[in-house]
N, C-alpha and C positions, 0 to 999 in steps of 0.2 A: 090624421090628415084630413080628419072631417070640418075643424075649423080651416083650413086651406081651403078645403071644396067649397066654403060657404062664401067667404070672401072672394075667392074665385068666380063664384056664380053673381055676385052682387057685382063683381066689377064690369064681368059681362055682359048685365043688363042694363049697367050704369045707373045704379039707383045710388038716390042720392043721399040716402042717408050714411051710406059708405063713402062713393067717389068724392063726396064732399065735405067730407069727416075733416074737423079738423087736428092740426098736428097737438099732440097730447104734450105740457111737460111732467106731469107725471107718468104715463106710461113710458118716456125715455129712461125714466129711472130703473125700471122691472128688470132690466137683464142683470143690474148690480145687486140684486137681492135672487141668484137663479133659482130659489127656490117657489118666486113668481113664476116662471116662466115655467111651469108645469102643465097648466092649462092649454099650453099648445103642443102637449105631447100627449098625440092621440094612441093609445096601447090597444087599441080594439080587434074586436076580431078579425082575421084576415078574410077577404072577399072571396068568397065561394070556393071551390077547390082547386081554383088554378094557382101553379106553382111556377114562377119565372127563375133568371137564373142570371149570368154573368154577360148572357149576351143581351138580353134585356136592359139592364142597365147599360151598358157599355152604348145600345143605342139613342137612351135617353142621354147619355153625356154626347154625343154625336150629335142629337138635332139644337139640345145648348149650344153650343161650340155652332154652330149653322143660326139658330137664331142671336146669340151674341153678335157673331159678323154682322148681319144685316141691323139691327142696331145701332153700331158705331157707323155705320157707312150712312143709314139714312134716317135714324133718328128712332126716338120710343116711341112714336106713334104706327111708323112704318110695323105690322103686323103684330100689334100689342093682343089684338081678341086670339091671335090665335096661339101665342105662348100663354095665354091665360088657359084656354082650352085642351090644350095640350098638358098643362099641369093640372087641371081639376079632373081631367078624365085618362090619357093614359100612364099620365106619371105618380097618379094617385092610388089608383088600381096597380102598378107595379110594388108600389112599394107596401103596400097592403099585403100583399100574394108574395111577398121575395121568401125564401128559404133562410130559415136560422142565421145560414150561414153566410148569405148576401144581405142581411137587412142593412148592418151598416152601411154599407155601400150605395142599396137604393138609396139609404134615409140621405147621406151623404150626397147625392145627387141632386132627389127632392130639395133638399135643402137651397142648393144653386141655381135652380127654375124657378125657386119661389123667392128669390133676390133680384133673379131677373126682373119678375114681374112687379117686385117694389121698386125696382130702377125704371121703368117704362114707367109707374105711377109719378113717379120723381120728376121725370123727363117732361110728363104732362103737366108739372107741376101740382099734382094732387096728394100731399104733402102728409096729412090724415092717413090716406088710404096704404102710402108706399112706407108709411112707420109702421103700420099693420102686418103689412107682406113682412118685414124685414123682422121683426118681433115673432111671427110663426117659424121664419129660417131658423133664426136663432135658435126655437125649441126643438125644430130637426134636429140642427148639430148636437145639442144637450143629449136628444134622446140617441143618438148615431156614437155618444162618447167620445167626440171628436174635438177637443179643447183648441185644437189649431184653426180649425174651421169656426167655431166660436167666437173667437179671438177676431178673427175676420169681419164677423157679425157685427163684433162690439165697435170695432173702427168703422166699417160703414156708419151705422148709426149715431158713432160722433162727430164724423164728415157730412151725415145728412143734417144737422143739427147747427152747426156752424154755415153749411149754405144757405140756411133758412133763414140766418141772424137769431136762433136761439139756442145759447150757448148754456144753458140749463143742464147741470149733467156732462158737457162733451168733455173738461177734461177728466174727469172719474170713470169715462167710458175708454177713454183713450189710454190715460193709465190702465187699466183693468185689461186692456187688448192686451198692452206693450207687456204688462207681467205674465198673462198667460202665454202670447208667443215665446218671449223667449224660453231659449232653448228647444223648443221645438223647430224656430224656423230657419232657414238658412238666411245669410247675409243679405241677398238681396229681397229674398220675402220681408225680412227682420224692418228694414228700411221703410217698409210700407208700413210698418207699426210706428217707429219710431217719429219720421215725418208726420205723421198724423198725431203725436204727442206734442212736438213742435207748434203746431198748426195750432191748437190748443193751448198751450202756454202763451202762445203768441195771444191771441184774440182775449186769454185772461190777464195780459198786462206784465206778463215777465219775460220781457224781452232778450235779458241776457241770459236765461235759461234756455228760450225758444231758439237762440244762434247755436248756443250749442250744441240743440236737439238736430240741426239743420244740417250741422259739419257731420255730427255721428250719419245721420241718415244718407247724406252724398257718399262716405266714407265706404256706407254697407253695401250700399249701390252699386261703389264699383266694384269689390270687393264679389259680387252675387255673378258681375258679369264678365269678370277675371277669369273664375272658377265653373262656367257654365253651368250655374246652377238650374237646377230643374225645379220648377214650380209645381205646386198640386193642382190638378186642372182648373178647379175651381177660381186658381187666384191667377195664372197664367190666361184666361180669358179676359184679365182687363190688360194686358200687353205689357211692357219692359218699365220694369221696377225704375230706373234712373228717370225713365218721362214723368211717371207719375212722382219721385219722388222733387223732378224739377217744378211739374204744377202746382204744388203742394207746398213750397218751397215760396213761389210768385205768392200765393193766398197769405201766409205767413207774414210777408213782408208788407203787404197790402196793407192788410190788418197794421201793422206797425208804422201804415202812413213812408214806407221806404220804396217810393216810388221808382228811383232807379234802377234797385235790386228788383224789384219788382216786374220790371219791363223784363232785365236779363232774363231773369228765369222761365218770362214766359214764352221768352225766343226759345227758348234752349228746349222747352215741353215741345212747341209748335214741331222743331227739329225731332225731337226725340222719339213723338209720333210718327212721323215718317210720310210720305208722301201721299195724295188720295189714293193711289193705286195699292196701298197698304190697307186701306181700306178703315184708315182712324177720321173720317170725314170729318164730324162729330166733333170730335176732341181738338184736331189738331184746328177748326176754324171759331172752338169756342177759346183756342189756347191764344190765337192771333187775335180773335175780337178782346181778348183781355188787354193784350201786351198793347192795344192802339190807345184805349183807355188810362192805361200808365204811360204813353209817351203825350197825350194828350193834355194828364194831368201836369206833365213838367213842362208843359208851352209849346210841343216837339206838332204842330198841327198839321203841317205837310207830311211829317214821318206819320204820323196820324191818321191819316188819309189815307196814304200807301198800304201801310200795313190793313186796315177794312177793308179795302178794296179787293185781299187777298184773300178774307177772310167771306166774303162776299161768293166770292166765285166758289170757295170749298161749303159756303151754305147749299147751295144750290143742289136740290133734289132730299133735303136735308127736312123731315117733319119732327120738331122738336118746339114744345114749350120755350126753351132755354136759348134754342138758336130762336124765336121770336123773337123774347124779351130783348136779348142782344140789337138785334137790325132793329127793334124799334128805339134802346137805346145809341146806337149809333146813331139813328135820323136827328133824333133830338140835339145830340152833340152838333150834327153836322149843320142847325141852322143855327147855332151859334157862331160855328167857324162860317157861314155865309155871310155873316153881318159884320162878321174880321175880316172880310174882303178874300178868304182863303179860294184861288177860284178851282181848284180841283174839287170844294165840296158839292157844288150844286152837279155838278154830272154824278157825284156817287151817292150825292140823296137819290136822284132820280132811278139810278139802279137798287137801292136799296127798296124804293115803292114800289118797283117793280117784284122783286122776290116778295115783300108782303103780299101783293094780291098774287102771286102764283103760287103761293104758301099758306092762305088764307085756311 
C-alpha cells in the first residue's frame, strides 16, 4: 500500500509531476505480463500492533458504497479529496493491520477504493494519474489472489484506453479480461467482459466479430437478470449490467459509424440507468448527450435539441470534466444549428451557457 499512499498524497496536494502525467502506452501493457505488476504489491510489515477484522472491512465497503453513490449523482469532483484521503489513511492502515484470515478481504476492498480514486481522476480528465491508480488497484487484486477482480481491472483499463482514443493494447487487455472471467463470473457479470471485448474488436475494425459479441453480451445480461444474479460488491456498485451493456454497445456502433443503432442503444442505456432519483444523474445525462450527438449526425436536429435539453437538466449539480466537455460540445453544435434556422437551438444554447457559468 506504500505506493498507493504516495500516489494519494500527490493527488491530495495536486503535485503537477503526477496529476499532469500523460497516459502511458507502455504502462497500459504492464498488466499483460503479471510479473511486472509486482511493484504494486506491498508485502511490508503490518502497521503497529493494531489488528482489524471483518467489521472494519465491512465499514470500508459501506464507505465505498456511499462515496460511489455521491460520485454517480454529483460527479467525480465532488468529494474527491475525501475519498483519496480515506484511501491513504484509513484504508491503508486497515489493510496493513488485517489479520491473515481477513487480509484477502481487506486487499479486495482496498483495490475497489483505489479504483474509485482512479475513476475520479478519469472524470477530471487526469488520465495519467487515473492509469496509475488502476495499475495499483490491479496489483492489490493480484496480491489478494482474486482473479475475477483482476479481470475487472483489466476490463476497466481496456475501456479507459478506448475512451481516450489510445487503443494500443486494448484488445489484448479485453481478451485477457474475458479469458480470466470465463468460468468464474455469472452471466450478468460476464456480459460486461464480453461487451468490452466487442468494443475493442469494433475499434480494431473487426465489425462482424464485434456484432457477434454484442449479441452474446445482450443475451448474457438478460440471463443474469432472469436469474437475479448477485454480483460481487465491487461490480454491483456500477449498476445493472444490462444498462452498461447498452452503453458500450452504443459506443461500439459509434466506432463503426452505425449512428442509428448507436442512437437506439444510448436511449436504452439512459432508460436502464433509471431516473435521477435512482442516483445515476451523471451517466444518464452523458448517455442522453451522446444520444443527441447520434441524432444530429443523422440530421435529426430538432430531436437532438430535445434530447440535449433532457441531458442539461440532469447535468445540473454534476461537477465533472466529462460533463463539462459534453456541454461545450453541445454548444458548438448548437451554433451550427442556429445558423441553419433551428428555432430551439438559441434557447438551449443559453441554458448551456448558464450551466457552464454555474459549474465552472
